[in-house]
VMD Tcl script that draws the C-alpha trace (Angstrom):
set ca {
  {21.86 41.28 22.81}
  {23.15 38.31 20.81}
  {23.93 36.17 23.90}
  {20.37 36.66 25.16}
  {18.82 35.65 21.82}
  {21.15 32.67 21.53}
  {20.33 31.57 25.07}
  {16.58 31.83 24.44}
  {16.90 29.85 21.21}
  {18.85 27.12 23.02}
  {16.27 26.94 25.80}
  {13.45 26.69 23.25}
  {15.21 23.86 21.40}
  {15.79 21.93 24.60}
  {12.19 22.41 25.68}
  {10.87 21.13 22.37}
  {13.21 18.15 22.40}
  {12.04 17.23 25.89}
  {8.42 17.00 24.71}
  {9.04 14.37 22.03}
  {8.41 11.29 24.18}
  {5.37 12.57 26.05}
  {1.90 11.07 25.97}
  {-0.99 13.18 24.76}
  {-2.13 13.63 28.36}
  {1.27 14.94 29.40}
  {1.44 17.25 26.38}
  {-2.00 18.71 27.06}
  {-1.33 19.22 30.76}
  {2.01 20.89 30.00}
  {0.48 23.09 27.31}
  {-2.38 24.05 29.60}
  {-0.05 24.95 32.43}
  {2.21 27.03 30.17}
  {-0.72 28.91 28.66}
  {-2.30 29.36 32.08}
  {0.92 30.63 33.63}
  {1.34 33.17 30.86}
  {-2.26 34.32 31.10}
  {-2.07 34.51 34.90}
  {1.10 36.59 34.80}
  {-0.33 38.98 32.21}
  {-3.56 39.32 34.19}
  {-1.63 40.01 37.39}
  {0.44 42.70 35.69}
  {-2.68 44.29 34.20}
  {-4.46 44.38 37.55}
  {-1.43 45.43 39.58}
  {-1.16 42.17 41.51}
  {1.69 39.80 42.28}
  {3.06 38.55 38.95}
  {4.56 35.36 40.37}
  {1.36 34.55 42.25}
  {-0.70 35.07 39.10}
  {1.62 32.82 37.12}
  {1.45 30.05 39.72}
  {-2.33 30.18 40.04}
  {-2.73 30.37 36.25}
  {-0.36 27.44 35.79}
  {-2.25 25.26 38.24}
  {-5.62 26.14 36.71}
  {-4.24 25.62 33.21}
  {-2.78 22.21 34.10}
  {-6.13 21.15 35.50}
  {-7.91 22.40 32.41}
  {-5.46 20.56 30.16}
  {-6.08 17.33 32.06}
  {-9.86 17.74 31.95}
  {-9.69 18.50 28.21}
  {-7.58 15.39 27.63}
  {-10.02 13.19 29.53}
  {-12.94 14.72 27.64}
  {-11.21 14.02 24.28}
  {-10.51 10.40 25.26}
  {-14.09 9.87 26.41}
  {-15.51 11.65 23.35}
  {-14.02 9.09 20.93}
}
mol new
graphics top color blue
foreach p $ca { graphics top sphere $p radius 0.5 }
foreach p [lrange $ca 0 end-1] q [lrange $ca 1 end] { graphics top cylinder $p $q radius 0.2 }
display resetview
């Protein structure tokens, strides 16, 4: 159990370190795709569909939503 927890902690640290030099657009698109992929996978599991397919579709939709949100925020100012 400890190696799994240690590996997950290391992956999380590397992921957060990789986000430090990103623009706000890149951060919002990445956040949207991660949230969308998670929501798509959960929805696919709940409905009995293909989990990977749900994650991919959710990730694509989430990335698009993150980009649209970023453009809306920039235009709103």
